[in-house]
C-alpha positions in Angstrom: 32.9 -47.0 41.0 33.2 -44.3 38.3 33.3 -40.8 39.7 32.8 -37.4 38.0 35.2 -34.6 38.9 33.6 -31.2 38.6 35.5 -28.0 39.2 34.1 -25.0 41.0 34.9 -21.6 39.7 34.3 -18.0 40.5 31.1 -16.2 39.6 32.0 -13.1 37.5 35.7 -14.1 37.4 38.2 -16.9 36.9 40.3 -18.5 39.5 42.0 -21.7 40.5 39.5 -24.5 40.9 38.9 -27.0 43.7 37.6 -30.5 42.8 34.2 -31.7 43.8 33.7 -35.5 43.7 30.2 -36.8 42.7 29.5 -40.5 42.5 27.8 -41.8 39.4 24.1 -42.3 39.9 23.8 -39.7 42.6 24.1 -36.5 40.8 22.2 -34.0 43.0 20.0 -31.4 41.5 20.2 -28.4 43.9 19.6 -24.7 43.9 22.4 -22.2 43.5 22.9 -21.6 47.2 25.9 -21.9 49.5 26.2 -20.6 53.1 27.7 -17.2 53.7 31.2 -16.9 55.1 31.3 -18.1 58.7 28.2 -20.4 58.3 27.9 -24.1 58.0 25.4 -26.0 56.0 23.3 -28.4 58.1 23.2 -32.0 57.2 20.3 -32.5 54.8 18.7 -35.0 52.6 16.8 -34.3 49.3 13.6 -32.5 50.1 14.8 -31.3 53.5 15.1 -27.6 54.1 18.6 -26.1 54.1 19.4 -24.1 57.3 22.4 -22.1 58.2 23.8 -21.6 61.7 25.4 -18.3 60.7 23.8 -14.9 59.8 20.4 -15.5 58.2 21.0 -13.6 55.1 19.3 -15.9 52.6 15.9 -17.5 52.5 15.6 -21.3 53.0 15.4 -23.5 50.0 14.6 -27.1 49.2 16.2 -29.4 46.6 13.9 -30.6 43.9 12.6 -34.0 45.1 10.9 -35.4 42.0 13.2 -35.5 39.0 11.6 -35.3 35.6 12.1 -38.2 33.2 15.1 -37.9 30.9 14.3 -37.4 27.2 13.6 -40.6 25.4 13.2 -41.5 21.8 15.5 -38.7 20.7 19.1 -38.7 19.7 21.3 -36.7 22.1 22.3 -33.4 20.5 25.8 -32.7 19.5 27.6 -29.6 20.7 29.6 -27.5 18.3 33.3 -27.5 19.4 33.3 -23.7 19.6 30.0 -22.0 19.9 30.2 -18.3 19.1 26.9 -16.8 20.4 25.2 -14.5 18.0 24.7 -11.0 19.4 23.7 -9.3 16.2 20.0 -10.1 16.4 18.8 -6.6 17.2 15.8 -6.2 14.9 12.1 -6.8 15.3 11.7 -5.9 19.0 8.6 -7.8 20.0 7.4 -6.7 23.4 4.2 -6.7 25.4 2.9 -3.4 26.8 0.3 -2.5 29.3 -1.0 1.1 29.4 1.6 3.4 27.8 2.8 6.4 29.8 1.6 9.4 27.9 3.2 12.8 27.7 6.7 11.4 28.3 8.3 10.7 24.9 11.6 9.9 26.6 10.1 6.9 28.5 11.2 3.9 26.5 11.7 0.5 28.0 15.0 -1.3 28.1 17.1 1.8 27.4 20.1 3.0 29.4 22.6 5.9 29.6 25.5 3.5 28.9 25.8 0.6 26.5 29.3 -0.8 27.2 29.4 -4.5 28.1 32.2 -5.7 30.3 31.8 -9.2 31.8 32.7 -9.7 35.4 33.2 -6.1 36.4 31.3 -3.6 38.5 28.9 -1.4 36.5 27.1 1.8 37.1 23.4 1.5 37.8 22.7 3.8 34.8 23.8 1.0 32.5 21.2 -1.4 34.0 18.7 0.9 35.5 15.9 -1.7 35.9 18.0 -3.8 38.3 16.5 -3.9 41.8 17.8 -5.2 45.1 15.6 -6.9 47.6 16.6 -6.1 51.2 15.1 -7.6 54.3 14.0 -5.5 57.3 15.0 -6.5 60.8 12.7 -6.2 63.8 14.1 -2.7 64.6 13.2 -1.5 61.1 16.9 -1.4 60.0 18.1 -3.4 57.1 20.6 -6.2 56.7 23.8 -4.9 55.1 23.4 -5.9 51.4 20.7 -7.6 49.4 19.5 -11.2 49.7 17.9 -11.4 46.2 17.5 -9.3 43.1 14.6 -8.2 40.9 13.7 -6.2 37.8 11.6 -3.2 37.4 9.0 -3.8 34.5 6.7 -0.8 34.9 6.1 2.1 37.2 5.0 0.0 40.2 6.0 -3.6 39.9 9.3 -5.6 40.2 9.6 -9.1 38.8 11.6 -11.5 41.0 11.8 -15.3 41.8 9.1 -16.9 43.9 11.7 -18.6 46.0 13.0 -15.2 47.1 9.7 -14.2 48.7 8.1 -17.6 49.6 8.9 -17.3 53.3 8.4 -13.5 53.8 5.6 -11.1 54.4 5.5 -8.0 52.2 6.2 -5.7 55.2 9.5 -7.4 55.8 11.0 -6.5 52.4 12.2 -3.3 50.8 13.1 -2.8 47.2 16.1 -0.6 46.5 16.4 1.1 43.1 19.3 3.3 41.8 21.6 1.4 44.2 25.3 1.0 43.2 27.3 0.6 46.4 25.9 -0.8 49.6 28.9 0.4 51.5 27.4 3.9 51.3 24.6 3.8 53.9 23.3 7.4 53.5 20.7 7.2 50.7 20.8 11.0 50.3 24.4 10.7 49.1 23.7 8.0 46.5 20.2 8.8 45.3 19.0 5.3 46.2 15.3 4.9 46.2 14.2 2.6 49.0 10.5 1.5 48.7 8.4 -0.7 50.9 6.5 -3.6 49.3 2.7 -3.4 49.4 2.0 -6.9 48.1 3.7 -10.1 47.1 2.1 -11.9 44.1 3.6 -15.4 43.6 2.7 -17.4 40.6 -0.2 -19.7 41.4 1.6 -22.8 40.1 4.9 -22.2 41.8 6.4 -25.5 42.9 9.0 -25.1 45.6 10.1 -28.7 45.4 10.7 -28.9 41.7 11.4 -25.1 41.4 9.0 -24.6 38.6 7.1 -21.4 37.7 9.7 -19.6 39.9 8.4 -16.1 39.3 6.7 -13.4 41.4 5.7 -9.8 41.3 6.3 -7.2 44.0 3.9 -4.3 44.1 5.7 -1.3 45.4 4.1 1.0 48.0 4.1 3.8 45.5 4.8 4.3 41.8 8.3 5.4 40.8 9.3 8.3 38.6 11.2 7.2 35.5 14.6 8.8 35.3 18.0 7.8 33.7 18.9 5.6 36.7 15.4 4.1 37.3 13.9 2.7 34.2 11.9 -0.4 33.3 13.1 -3.2 31.1 11.2 -4.5 28.1 9.1 -7.6 28.3 8.9 -10.3 25.6 5.6 -10.5 23.8 5.4 -14.3 23.5 7.4 -17.5 23.7 8.2 -17.9 20.0 11.9 -17.1 20.3 14.3 -19.6 21.8 17.3 -17.2 22.1 19.6 -20.2 21.6 23.3 -19.4 21.5 22.7 -15.6 22.0 24.8 -13.6 24.5 22.8 -12.5 27.5 23.7 -10.2 30.5 23.0 -11.3 34.1 23.4 -8.7 36.8 23.2 -8.5 40.6 24.9 -8.0 43.9 25.4 -11.7 44.5 28.5 -13.5 45.7 31.6 -13.2 43.4 32.6 -16.7 44.4 30.8 -19.8 45.5 30.3 -19.7 49.3 31.5 -16.1 49.4 29.8 -13.0 50.7 27.5 -10.9 48.6 29.0 -8.0 46.6 28.6 -4.5 47.8 28.6 -3.2 44.2 26.4 -4.1 41.2 28.1 -6.7 39.0 27.3 -8.1 35.6 28.6 -10.9 33.4 27.9 -11.9 29.8 26.8 -15.6 29.3 25.7 -17.6 26.3 22.2 -19.1 26.3 22.3 -22.8 26.0 19.6 -24.6 24.0 17.2 -26.5 26.3 17.8 -29.8 24.5 21.6 -29.4 25.1 20.9 -28.4 28.8 18.8 -31.5 29.3 21.3 -33.9 27.7 24.7 -32.5 28.4 24.5 -31.0 31.9 23.9 -32.3 35.5 20.2 -31.5 35.2 19.5 -34.6 33.1 15.9 -34.0 31.9 14.9 -31.5 34.6 14.7 -28.4 32.3 11.3 -27.6 30.8 10.1 -25.1 28.2 9.3 -22.6 31.0 13.0 -22.4 31.9 16.2 -21.3 30.2 19.9 -22.2 30.8 22.8 -19.8 30.4 26.5 -20.1 31.1 29.8 -21.5 29.8 28.9 -25.1 29.4 32.2 -27.0 29.4 34.5 -24.4 31.0 32.3 -22.8 33.7 33.7 -19.6 35.2 30.8 -17.3 34.5 27.5 -17.6 36.2 25.0 -16.0 38.7 25.5 -17.1 42.3 23.9 -16.9 45.7 22.3 -13.5 46.3 21.7 -13.1 42.5 18.4 -15.1 42.7 15.4 -13.2 41.2 17.6 -10.9 39.2 17.5 -10.2 35.5 18.9 -12.0 32.4 18.5 -9.6 29.5 19.3 -9.6 25.7 20.0 -6.7 23.3 17.0 -6.0 21.1 15.7 -3.1 19.0 17.4 -0.4 17.0 18.5 1.5 20.1 20.0 -1.4 21.9 17.1 -1.9 24.1 17.2 -4.7 26.7 14.6 -7.5 26.8 14.0 -9.4 30.0 14.3 -13.1 29.0 15.1 -14.8 32.3 14.8 -14.6 36.1 17.7 -16.1 38.1 16.2 -19.3 39.6 18.7 -22.1 40.5 21.8 -24.0 39.7 24.2 -26.6 41.0 26.9 -24.6 42.8 28.2 -21.5 41.0 30.0 -21.3 37.7 30.7 -25.1 37.5 31.4 -26.9 34.2 28.3 -28.7 32.9 26.1 -26.9 35.6 24.9 -23.7 34.0 22.5 -21.3 35.7 18.8 -22.0 35.3 16.4 -19.1 34.8 12.7 -18.8 34.6 11.8 -18.1 30.9 10.0 -14.8 31.1 8.5 -15.2 27.6 6.2 -17.8 29.0 4.7 -15.4 31.5 4.0 -12.0 29.8 0.2 -12.3 30.1 0.5 -13.3 33.8 2.7 -10.3 34.5 0.4 -7.8 32.7 -2.8 -9.2 34.2 -1.3 -8.9 37.7 -0.1 -5.3 37.2 -3.0 -3.6 35.6 -2.7 -0.6 37.9 0.7 0.4 36.6 2.0 2.2 33.5 4.5 0.7 31.1 7.0 2.7 29.0 6.7 2.4 25.2 8.9 0.0 23.2 
């Protein structure tokens, strides 16, 4: 029987690979999730919940159980031998805005104090000031060391994340941390970290946990945040007219720096090319699973750069506007392992949900574009 050999690689870095054998005809479509160090994955079948016997750092997930049909009646797309993603498209920023903050001319969405892009390295929060960490509360009101998911500040009171990050939780069990760089420093007075309780969880009404569709949610913070250099909302796309194909995007989070590893204590980012949906459906392990409400990003044939466990719900952003503003185009959703060839990360396509975001956050203020 013909077998496919797929090589695992490190998220945010490159390293020696270990082979994974997958039999033809049984290519699994699973979420980007591996057990933390010291845990074991329970025996599962498609559709069965994944449980860990180690520290319960991550929410439970399910594999998609109903594959979408593969594209028919179309010729499979060809992939250029050397795709050089275009990162020069910085004009015509098209964003959707709710109420604009008045009396604060410095409040502009998607701007940061730093603009240097270094894939696979720790970055200061001032470079990506909209990046939020989701931290679970324990029964004694203390927090687990490190985040279990990520999120993105989009206005003064709401954070966008993935529905699968909050599906199993009550709002009072989650905190959002902003202006967080290093989880090894526990004293928030030393770091300036803003730790805010969650007042309400708003999951998309059509979220499908089995097929992992409409994987987007809003967290309403217990109180509005003040906009400063290290806490600033990202810009939202106005509509779904742009594909972003082959552009370079930035994904950030505190997730694992290798498959199956522990979450990172410092904020990490990596630059990944956006893969056209047609290519992602034909030339990856997802085989027709990707819809127009999703977006694929990663090194297609080589792997090595990707989001990983713990990054779920975090931002995928593009450079836009004259001032290098960042536009939120994706929310980390799922993948098959981490940074594997022909298994790029899959993200919720935010440009399909701007009206839903604004309609569900009418009591917040947005920065100008």
